[in-house]
N, C-alpha and C positions, 0 to 999 in steps of 0.2 A: 535560842537563836531568834525566834520569831519576835520575842519582846525587843530584843536588841535591834532587830530590823525596822520594827515599828518606831522605836525611839530615833533611830537613824533618819527615817523618812520624815518623821514629825521635825527633826531639826533642820531639814532642808526646805520645809514648806514654808512658803512666804507668808508674811503677815497679810491677813485678808483685808484690813482697812484700806490700804491705798488701791487695791483692786476694786473694793466696793465703791470708792470715790469715782474711780474711772467708769465703772458701770452707770453712773449717773448721766453720763454723756449720751443724749438721744441718738446721735449719729453713730457712735461706736455700738450701741445696742441694735440699731437697725443692721449695721454690718455683721455683728455677731448672730443675729437672727437669720441673715442670709446665709452665713457660712455654715451654721448648723442645719439649716434647711437643705442646702446643697449637699452636705454630707448624708443626710437622712435619705434624700431622693436618690442619690447616686447608689446607696445601698439597696433601695427597692428595685432600681434599675438592674444592678448586678443580680439580685435575687430572680428576676424574671428571666434573664439570660441563663443563669445557673440551672433553672428549672428545664430549660431546653437541652443544656448540654449534659447535665448529670442525670436527670431523670428521663430524658427522652420526650418531653412534652413538646408540642408545637409551639413555636414562638407565638406569644399573644401580642400582635402588633398594636391592638387597641390600648393595651396597658403601657406598651412602650411609648406610645404617643401621649398618652396621660403622664406618665413619668417625665418624659422629656418637656412637656408644657410646665410641669411642677418645677423642674430644673431651671427652665427659661425664666419663670416667675422669679425665683430665688437669685439667679445670676443678674436679672435685671435690677432687682433690689441692691444688690452688691455694687453694680456699676453706677447706678444712680447716687447712692449714698457716698460713694468714693470719689464723685466728681469725674468719673471717666465716661467715655462714650463708646459704642460699639464700633463705630468706624475706625477710630484710632486703634482699638484693641485688635480689630481684624487686620489693619495694615501692618501693625507691629508683628502679629503673629505669622502673617505672610513672609515678612522680611526674615524673620527667625528661621521659618522652615525652608525657605529658599536657600539660606546658608547652610542649613543642616542637610538638605537633600538637593544638592546642585544639579542633579540630572532631572530634576522635576519628577522623581520617582522614589517611592519608599524602597530602602534596602536596609537589611539588617546592620550592615557594616556601617552605613551613614547613621543609623540610629544609635549605634553604640559608639561611634567616634565623635558624635555631637560637634561637627565643626563650627556650629553657632557659638560654642563656648571657648573657642580658642582665642 
C-alpha cells in the first residue's frame, strides 16, 4: 500500500520547471519570504503563549514584543511587495468587522454567523 500511495502522490506532483521559473521573479520571492517569515514567527508567538497556558510559566512580555516586532517586519515586507498600504488594509478590515459585529462587540454568535460573508 505504501508504494502504491507514493506512486499516487508522485503522479499528482506538479512539474517543478514552471514553478522554478516563477521563483525567478524577485517580487514573488520577497512575498514568499514574507509569508514564510510570518508563519514561522506566528509559531514562535504561539509557543510563547503555550508555555504560559500548558506549563504555567509567566507570560514573557519581552519575548511577545520581540515576536510581534518580527511579525511586523514580515507583514510590512508583504504589504510593500504587494503594493498595498496599511491604511487601506485597516479601513477594509474595520469595514469587514463592523459588518461581522454589528453591535461593535465580539460575540460567539456573530463570529460564527459571519454576517460579512452574506
